Structure formats: structure tokens, C-alpha cells
C-alpha positions, 0 to 999 in steps of 0.5 A: 499500500502506498501511503506517499503521494504519486510521483510528480511529472510536473515542476508545479507537482514537484514543488507541492510534493516537498511543501507536503512533506516539510508540513508533515516534518512540522506537524511530527515535531509539533504533535510530539513536543506537545505530547511529551509535555502532556505525558509529563504533566499527566504523570505528575513529574516535576515541572519547573515553575520558572518554565511556565512563567518566565518572561523568556518562555513567554517570547519562545512559545510566540516567536517559534510558532510564529517563525513556523507559520511564516515558513509554510505560509511563504511557500504557500503563497508562492506556489498559489502565484505559480498555479495561477501565473500567466504563461504563454502556452503552446498548446490548448486542450479543451475538456468537457465534463459529461455524465459520465464521460469526458470530451476533449477538443484541440482547438489549435488543430484543424483539417485542411479545407474543412472545418473538421477539428480534432476532437473526441469522446472519452469513456471508460474501457468496460472490465469485458472488454478490457485488453490483457495489459489494461487498467481496470476502471482507469483506462479510457478508449480515447487517451488525451495525448499531449506532447513532453516539455509543451506548456499546456493550458487546459480549459475546463468546463461542463455539459451538465453538472459539477465535475472535477478534472484531476491528474495527482501527477501532474498537479492539476485539479480543477472543477468543470463547472456549467456555463463557466470556463476554468483555466490551468496550465502544466507542463508533462517532464517525461513520456508515460501514461498518467491517470486521474478521475472525476473528484466531484461526486456527479452522479451514480456512475461518478467513479466511472470516468477516468481521465488517462493522458498520454504524454509522448515527444514532439514527433510522435504527437505530430503523427497521431494529430496528423493521422487523427485529422485525416 
């Protein structure tokens, strides 16, 4: 059983993982210190009266928590800024949540001489139709293919109820709200398959609308786009 976060595949997810680990260290330190003091007091051990009433102690137990809170707040605010930072994107992918599947549209690509765009729906593959090397309840019939080392802008909305497009390894989680367009940006650092699921309870089949992002090199992505538009 894995109790840790998924392996990060984007710079922002690496920073989020480091902040998560740091906050856990602070939490362990605080709980251990307070726990020891409570156990000593409950056991009736002698505690120096000066430790309870000295002015220096008042300064210490005020300044140390303040310093710890600052060490948590500053990187948190920096990460929030980085998550919303407006960076020029190379590729735009729009996704629309439905009950209970996702539809994708690559708005940067169109077939020559026609109004046909690159768009498709992604349904979960049923267990009875799953290939031998497939992933049960996680694989889809059409994966969202994206190039590595490319700034991607995701535009997320919904056609019916609230959904949430979430891929933990990319550090992406955004609500799909009917009538509203949310935006997130990320960069995939290495090729591979990255799985996610809808993270907003959206009805009876909420747990059966997975997300699969396939990161490939640029030449493979170009060939896939060309083949999809034929």
C-alpha cells in the first residue's frame, strides 16, 4: 500500500510534494513536543515553575510558532502564484465533463480545407472489453495525448453538472462548472501514462469517468495529430 503522493511529472507537482513533506515534518515536531509535555504533566512529573512564568518562555512560545507559520505561509503563497501565473502556452486543450465521460477538443488543429477539428469523447473501458495489459476502471477508449516539455493550457467546463478534472501526478485539479470556463496550465516532464479521475461527486456513475493523459515526444504527437485529422 502506497501512503505517499504519486510520482510528480511536472515542476509544480514537485514543489507541492516538497511543501507537503515539509509541513508533515513540522506537524510531527509540534505533536511530539506537545505530547511529551502533556505526558509529563499527566504523570505528575516535576516541572520547573520558571518554565511556566518566565518572560523568556513567553517570547519563545510566541516567536517559534510564528516562525513556523511564516515558513509554511511563504512557500504556499508562492505556489499559489505559480499555479495561476499567466505563461504563454504552446498548446490548448479543452475538456468538457458529461455524465459520465469526458470530451476533448484540440482547438489549435484543424483539417486542411474543411471545418473538421480534432475532438473526441473518452469513455471508460468496460472490464469485459479490457485488454490484457489494460488498467481496470482507469483506462479509456481515447486517451488525451500531449507532448512532453510543452506548456499546455487546459480549458475545463461541464455540459451538465459539476465535475472535476484531476490528474495528481501533473498537479492539476480544477472544477468543471456548467457555463464557466476554468483554466489550468502544466508541463509534462517525461513520457508515460498518467491517470486521474473525476473528483467531484456527479451522480450514480461518478466513479466511472477516469482520465488518461498520454505524454509522448513531439514527433509522435505530430504524427498522432496528422493521423487523427485524416
